[in-house]
Every structure is written in C-alpha cells, then in structure tokens.
N, C-alpha and C positions, 0 to 999 in steps of 0.2 A: 504493500500500500504506500510505503514511504516514497517509492520511485515515482508514483503518480501525484506526489505532493499532498498525500492525505495521511492523516494519523488516526488510526481507529482506536476504539476502546474494547473492553472485554466482550461487550455485546456484539460488536461488529465481527471480531475474530471468531466468536462462537458460532455466528451465523455461517461464516465461511467454512468452519470446521464441520458443522452440521451438514452442509452441502457436500463436503468431501466424503463424509461417512456414508450418506445416502447414495452418492455416486461411486462408491467403492474405490475411491482414489486415496489410498494410504499415502503414497509418496507425496502427493500435493498437501495432504493434511500435515505431514511431518514438516514440510517447508513452511506452512502457515504457522505452525506451533513454534518453530525456530525463530521466525520473524517476530512473533508475539513476545518471545523471551528477550530478543534483542531490543525491542521497544520498552522493555520493563513493565509490561502489562501482566498482572498476576492472573494465572488461570484459576478457574473455579470448577465446581462440580460438573457444570454443563460442558466445559472444555474437555475434561477427562472422559466424560461419557461418550463424546464424539470420537475422541482418540482411541479409546478401548473398543468402541463399536467398529471403527475402521480397521483396527487390528484384527478383530473377530472376523469380519467379512473377507480379510485377506489371509485368513488361516495363519496368523502369527501370534500364537498364545504367549510366547515368551516376551514379546514386546508389549503385549497387553498387560502382563504381570508387572513389567518394568514401570509402566505408567501408573499402575495401581500402587506400587510402592512409593513412586515419586510424589504422587498426590498427597499421601499421608505424611511424608517427610516435610511437605510444604504446609501442613496443617489443614488440608482440605479433607473433610470427612466424607467418605463414600456413602451413598445411600443405597436403597434396595435396587434401583436401576443400574447403578454402577456394578454391583455385585452380580446382577443377572447378566450384564454385558460381558463381564469377566468369565463367568461360568460358561457363557456361550463360546467365548473365545477358546477356553480350555477344551471344550468339547470337540473342537476342530482337530485336536490332537488325540492322545490316548493315555491320559494321565488321571485316572479316577482318584488316586490318592491326593493329588494336588487339588482336585475339585472338592473333595471332602474337607480338606484343610481350609479352603476358602469358604465353604459353607459353615464350618464351625466358627471361623472368625466373624462371619456375618452375624451369627446368633450371639456370640460374645459381645458384639457391638450393640446388642439390644435391638436388632432389626429383625422383622418378621418375614421369613421367606414366603413367597407366593407361588402360584401355579407355574409361572415362568422359571422361578428358581429351581423347583423340583424337576420340571421337565428337562432343564439344561443339565442338572446333576444326573438324572437318570440316563440322559443321552451320553454323558461322560462315562458312566459306568458301562454302557452298552458298547461303546467304542473300545473300552479297555477290557472287554470280554469278562466283566464282573456281573454276571447275571444275577446271582444271589443278592449282591449289594444293590442292584437296581430295583429288584423286587422288594427289598427291605425299605428303601426310601419311598417306594410307592405306598407301602403300608403306613409309613410315618406321615406321609402327605395326607392320607385319608383320615388318620386319627386326629389330625389338626383341623379337620373340617373343610379341607380344600378339595374342590371337585376337579378331577383330571380332565384334560381336553384331548383333542385328537393328536396333538403334538406329544403329549404325555404318553398316550397309548402306543403311538407309533414308535417312540423311543423304547418302550417296554417290550414291544413285539420284536424289535431289532435286537434287544438284549437276550431275548429267548432264542432268537435265531442264531446269535453268536454262541449261545450255551447249548445249542442243539436240543431245545426244549419245545418241540413242535406242538405237543398237546397243550402246554401252558399258553403258547402263543395264540392258539385257536380259542382257548377259553377267554383270553383277554379280548380277542376280536369279538367274541359274542357279547362280552360284558359292555364293550364300548357302544355297541349297537343297541343294547337294552337301555343304555343311558341316553339314546337319541343322538349319538355322535356319528356323523357320516365319515367312513374311512376315505382316505385320499390315495394318491398314487404311492406315496411313501409308505403308508400303512400296508397296502396290497403287496408292494415289493418285498417288504420285510417278511410278511406272512408267507408269501410264495416261496421265498428263500428259506424260511424256517421249515416249511414242509419238505422242500427239496433236500435240505440237509438232514432232516429227520426221517428220511425214507418214505415219506408220504407223497410219492410222485403223482399219483392220480389226483390227489387232493390239490396239488399245485395247479394242475390243468383245470380242475373244477373252479378254483378261485379265479383263474384267468377268465373263464366264461362269465363268472359273477361280476368281476371287474368291468368287463366290456358291456355287460347288460346294464350297468349303472352309469354308463357313459364316460367311463374313465379310460383315457387312451394310454396304452402301454408305452414304456420307453425302452431304451436299450438295457437298463437294469432288469426290467421285467423279462424281456426276452432271453437275456443271458441266464437268469435263474430257471426259466422254463426249459431251455435247451439243455441245461445241466440236469434238470429233473428227468428229461427224456434219456439223457446219457446214462444216468444211474438206473433208470427203469428199462434200459435195453430197447428203446424206441427210436432207432436211427431215422426211420422214415418220418416220424412225427417231428423230430428235431429239424430235419431239412425243410419240412413244411413251414414250421415256425420261422426259420431263417429266411426263407423266401418271402413270407408275409412281412417280416421285419423290413426287408429291403424294399418291398413294394410300398410300405408305409414311409419311406424316405429316411429310415434310421440307418446310421452307419454302425457296423459291429466294431467292438473293441477286442482287446486280446482275450478277455474273459469269455466273450461270446464265441470267438473262433476256436479257442482251446476246447470249450465244451462241445462244439459241433464236431470238431476233428475226433475228439475222444468218443463221441456218440457213434460216429461212423465206424471207427476202429473196433469198438466193442460190439457194434451191431453187425459185424461180419462183412463190412464194406471197407477194407483197407485201402482199396484203390481210390475211393471217394475221399477218404481221410487225406491221402497224399495230394489229391487234386486241390482240395481246399487249402492245404498247407502251402502249396505252390502258388496259390493266388492271394495269399494274405496281403501282399504289397499293393494289390488293387484297392484295398481299403485303407491303405497307409498304416498298416499294422506290421510290426516287426515281430518274428517268432521269438519266444522265450524258451527257457529250459523245458517247460511243460510241452510246448508245441513240438520241440525236437524229439522228446522222449516218446510221445505218441506216434510220431511218424517213423521213428526207428523201430518201434513195436509193430507198426503196420507193415513195414517192409519185411520184417522178420517172419510175418505170417503170410506174406504174398509170394507170388511166383518168382520174385527176384530178391531173395534174402541178402544178397551181397550189397544191395543198395543201402542197407542199413549203415554200413561203414562209410559209404559216400556222404550220407546225411550227417554222420558224426563229423566228418571232415568239414562239411559246410558249417556246422555248428561252431567248430573251432575258428574257422575263417571269420565268422561273424562275431567272435569274441564272446560267445555265450558260454558261461561256465557250466560244465556238466556236473550233475549230482550223483548221488549213489544209485539212483534208479537208472540213470543213463548207462552206467558201467555194468549194472546187473543185466540190463537188456542186451548189451553188447556181448556179454559173457555167455548168455543163453541162446543168442540167435544162431540159426543153422545157416552155414555158408556152403 
C-alpha cells in the first residue's frame, strides 16, 4: 500500500488478508502480513484467523501452528474460530496427537468446542488412522449436546474406512439419514471405499446405484474405489465397464484408478488386457509406480511370453522406480 502513497490500518490489512484467505492465495497473504509488520501495525485475532485459514487451504499445518504460537506471544488470545481453523489446518496432515493437544489447550483456555471443532478433530483422527479415537470424540460430542452434521458423519465414516470397519460405517450412514441429514459425494466415497476394503464388494456397487439415484455425480475417487471393489471381487468385466463409463463422463483416471483396473484384469484372467492398459497409462498423463510394474510383471509371468517379465523389470529400473519385495518375489517365481 505504501508504494501507492497510502497507509492502511489494521482494518484495511485485515480486509486484504481475508480476501487472500478466500482466494486461497497464501503467498500474497504472507506478503501483506510482512508489509503490515513493516508499517508497525499490530495484528489482531482477525488477522491471524485469515492467516491460519490461508495456511489451512494451502495444506500447510506447520505454518498455521507457527502463526498460532506467534499470536499468543504477541498477547492476542485465540477464539473458537481460530482454534477451528487451526484444527482444520492440522487435519490436512496426519497428526491426531497434535490435534488432540490443540483441542485440550482450547478447553484449558475456557473455550467451548462446537460442531466444527469436533468435526475437524474427528477428521484429524481419520487421516491419522485413529478410528477408535475418532469414535471416542464422536461420543464426547454427543454427551455435550452437540448435534453432528454431514461433515461430522463423513469424517467418521472415513475413519471407519481407514480402520476397515465397514459394518460400523454402514451403521453411521443409517444413523445420519435417520437424523434427516443428506449424504454428499464425500460421504458416499468414504462409505463405498469402506465397503470395498471391508470385503463388501457388492454393497459398494449397490451404494453406487443409490448415489446416482439421489442425483449425486461420481468423481474419480468414486470410480477408483468401485474399480478396486471389482478387482477384489474378481469382476474384471465390470471394472472395465466402470472405467469406460468414467471416461465417457469426462473424468481422467489417476494412478489409483489405473492400478486397480490393471490388477482387476490380471486377477480376472485377462493378463493381456492388463498389459495393454499399462502400456497406455501415459495417454492419461499417469506414470506407472511400483504397484503398476508388479501387476504387469505378474501378468507377463502368467501369459504366453513369460520372458517379458524381465523386460518390464528393466523398464522399471530405467524409469527409476524402486522395486519392492513383491517385485523380487514375482521375478523369482516367474517361469522363463
């Protein structure tokens, strides 16, 4: 602002920082904050809320924590909104212990957690694969008279998915609907993935039908989980059908989608199709990883040209993809 001959106050700078936060422009927010400091303008709780929010949106939890400590050193006391923004930032990582620590500090400060607080805390536990802890905080939330929303339930279902608790995820899905909450794409994706990982392959496909009947359009995460369910259920043809439908809907597959599809074909007795998909991964801008190579090495070992397995291994090394123990076991067992 100085270079334009203007001198702002804390309200002006806060307006700029709020715009940066909403626009997901963390770098610009940092520039504005630096200028604010050079001008000797003291930041307030609104300043830090925007900065921590921008860090959260940019998935930079450590920087958010740094601002949180900085504000307290300056004597600016965080409020519930600040704590919620910080927990949201932490949830972008996978540190449930850090989230619990922040939650405890919030209570020590005499602040009352709200639904947003608990939803963010549960999300942190889910991403850290702490299913039991996520369910614990859900119970704590209810004992405090707080009503969970769709974000809370989606985070809980995701926690169950990580903990391979498909039945619990389905129970929560039923409970949220009984409470009049409408599941969204995030809810369905977590639930479909929970059923896929829990061995309930047909249920995953049923949920897909339910989802579409409710007018919710699937995304790449949905299709990846469904194709993986088909892979585990030995339904290669269904996996290919879903893949074609996905492309028809204008969705680009990622490495998870393609690995699941390649594996579905290999396990479904179509090693040639698995190799064909592998060879075309570049068409979608996806580079094979160790899982991709392992499946194709296995496919060649079962096909008419088992010697091709070694050729794929050489390609893998040329691509600087590090083999794992499965790679070497496949090579040791393949017939030449």
